[in-house]
C-alpha positions in Angstrom: 94.0 87.1 118.4 94.8 89.6 115.6 98.4 90.4 114.9 99.2 94.1 114.5 101.1 94.0 111.1 102.4 97.2 109.8 102.6 99.0 113.1 104.9 96.6 115.0 108.5 97.7 115.3 110.8 95.1 113.7 108.0 93.4 111.9 109.8 93.8 108.6 113.2 92.8 110.1 114.1 89.5 108.4 116.1 88.5 111.5 113.1 89.0 113.8 110.9 87.0 111.4 113.5 84.2 111.3 113.7 84.1 115.1 109.9 84.0 115.3 109.7 81.1 112.8 112.4 79.1 114.6 110.7 79.7 118.0 107.3 78.6 116.7 108.9 75.5 115.0 110.8 74.5 118.1 107.7 75.0 120.3 105.5 72.9 118.0 108.1 70.1 117.8 108.7 70.0 121.5 104.9 69.8 122.0 104.8 66.6 120.1 103.8 67.9 116.6 105.5 65.9 113.8 107.2 67.5 110.8 104.2 66.7 108.6 102.0 68.6 111.1 104.2 71.7 110.9 104.1 71.4 107.1 100.3 71.2 107.2 100.2 74.3 109.4 102.5 76.2 107.1 100.2 75.3 104.2 97.2 76.5 106.1 98.9 79.8 106.9 99.9 80.3 103.3 96.3 79.6 102.2 95.0 82.3 104.5 97.6 84.8 103.4 96.8 84.0 99.7 93.1 84.5 100.3 93.7 87.8 102.0 96.1 89.1 99.2 93.6 88.0 96.5 90.9 90.0 98.4 93.1 93.1 98.5 93.7 93.0 94.7 89.9 93.1 93.9 
């Protein structure tokens, strides 16, 4: 599933992003994921974003 960044109303609203992050975190924790699993997911996401940004700079 691709996320429509740039065209989504509110995508740049820090409050909306904070709510999204809190919701994802709560859902993961309530589904049995431990804090270390959430941290691993965050690291993976950052890795993907980093790769994409590096690709755009070339």
